[in-house]
N, C-alpha and C positions, 0 to 999 in steps of 0.2 A: 513589413520590410525587415531586413536583417538587423538593422540598428535598434529595433524595438522589441520589447518583451512584455507579454501579458503576465501579470503577477496577481496573487491573492494574499498569501502571507509574506512571501519574499524573504523568508528567514535564511535561506541558502544564498539566493542571488545577491542580496545586499552585502553579505560578507565577501562574496567573490568579487563584487565590484570594488569594495574597499581594498582588496588585495591586488587590484590592478588587472584582474581578469576581465574578459569581455570588453576590451577597449573600444570596440565598435558600437557598444550599446549606449545610446544617448537618451532614450525615452522608455519609461516604464508605464504601462497601461494597467492601472489598478482596478480590478473587477470586484473587490471585496465588499462593495456597498450595493451590489445588484441584489434586489430582493428575490427570495425563493430559491437560492442556490445553496443554502446551508442546512438543508433538511435531511433527516434520516427517516425513511418510511418503509414499511413492509406492505407489499401489494397483496391482492386477494389470493395469489398462489404461494405466498410465503417468501418471495424474493425480496431482499433488502436493497433499497436504492439509496445511495450515498451521494449527496450533491458535491460539486467541486469546491465549495467554500467550507465544507465541514472540517473543523479543526480536530487535532489529536485529543484535546480534552473532551470534546463532544463525543468522539468515538469511545473514549475510555469510560465515560459515565452513562452512555445510552443503554437503557434496559434491554432493548432488542438485540444489541450487539453483545452485551454481557450474557444474554441467555442463549443465543444461537451462534455466536462467533467469538468465543471467549479469548482465543489466542490473539485476535486483533485488538481487543480491549487491553490485554496485558501488554502488547507491544507498544500501543499508543501511549500508555501510561509511562513507559520507560524512555520516550523520546525527549531529549534535551532537558530544559528546565520548565517550571510552570509557565513562565512568560512565553517560551517558544511553543509549548503545547497549546496555549491560548491563541496564538497567532498563526502558527504553521498549519497547513492543511495536509490531509492524507493524500489528496490528488497531487499536491506539490511534491510529496515524498516519492510518488511514482514517476513524475515527470523528471525530477532531478536524476533519477536512475543510478544512484550510487549503489553498488552491490552490498554495502553495509547498512543501507537504510532499513530501519527496524520493521516497518509495516509491510514491506514487500513479501517476505516469507509467509506471513499469515494470509495475505490475500491469495497467494498461490496455493497454499494448503486448503483454503476454502473454495478454490475453483472460481475465484472472482473474475469478472469481465469488466472492461471499460468501454464506454461509448465515446468515440471520437467524431467530432462534427466540424464541417466547414460549410461554406455558403451553398454548396451543391448537394449536400446530403450528409449521411452519417454511416459509420461502420462500427462493428463490434469486434473487439480483440480481447482474447484472454490475457490476463495480467502476466501469465507465464510466458506469453509470446510477445510481450511489449518491448523487450530489451535486446539490443544488438551488441552491447559492450558497455564498458565503464562510462556512465553518463551519456549513453546513446540509446535512443528509443526509435520505434517505428513511426512516431508522430511526424506527420508531414508539416512543412512550414506554414501551411494554410489551415491547420487543424488545431482545435483545442479539445480538452477533455471535458465532456459534458456531464458524465456521471459514472459511478462505480456500482456494479451490481454483484451482490453475493447471492448465488442461487439457493433456492429453497432446499435442495438436496443436502447442503452443508449442515443443516440442522440435525442430520442423522449421525454426524460425527462428534466425537469428543475431541477437544482441541486444547493445545497448550503452547506457550511461547517461552523460549529461554534465550537469555543474552549473557555473553561473557565479555567483560570490558575491564580496563585497568583501574576503574574506580566506580563507585556506586551511582553516580549521577553525572549528567552532562558529558557522557563519554561515548565515543564512537565504538561500535561493536568490533571486537576482534573476531568474533564468530557469533552468529545468532541463528536460531532455528525455530520453525513452527512445525508441529506434528498434529495431524488429524487422523483419528482412528475410528473406524466403524466397527461396532461390537455386536456380536450375537452370542448369547449365553456365555459371556466372559471370554469369548474367543475373537481375535482380530480377523475380520473378513475383508477389510479394505484399509489401506494406509496411504497417506500422502505425507512426505517429509521434504520440506524445503529448507535450504541452508544458505546463509548469506555471509559475505565478507571473506569467502575462501576462493572465489573465482571472479572473472570479469563481470559476470551476472549472477544473480541468485539462481541456484540450481536445485533440481530434484535429486533424490538419492534412490533410484529405482531398485538397485541391488538390495539395499537395506529394507526398502518397502516390501519386496517379495520375500525376504528371509523371515520377517516377523509375521507373515500371514499364517493364520491357524493357531498361533501361540496365544496363551492366556495373558 
């Protein structure tokens, strides 16, 4: 129902409730103690599966993420404070859908997908296609985010994340970006550049991506 919200970390929602937003919300359904939803695993094909309860600190320190999706580890490490990174989830960062959220550009640069599930089944949506505007997603009222998948192909890319803010910690990005480059003999053969906090949603820069192809 409209007056209820499913939460895991709730680091955004609690602040919004204290500010008087979501006046119709009367009940929070906390799923943070459900077993088995906080894992980061790599399957036999090399795809990385991230559960909906995985926190930013888990992402920042996970060896498989640091090896194959470094930009996401870098972004997660720059989210909020240690307390927020211990509590807040990367799935929540997607669902909140702020264009300044730090983990969204890396997920787009990595070609990540999410599985959305309801009582009738599930569907897969690319993170790049999840957002309709500021804090608006394609998530239906009867759906929850089941998991995030980083495809095995992303391991072929070298990635990095950059954030510019007014202070060094606990700051909202004025601009953030994730870059993924595929290299052959020191030349760029593929590029994905995602940038946040400059438009209603995180956007790709296809013009710049094409300009740097073939360069060293």
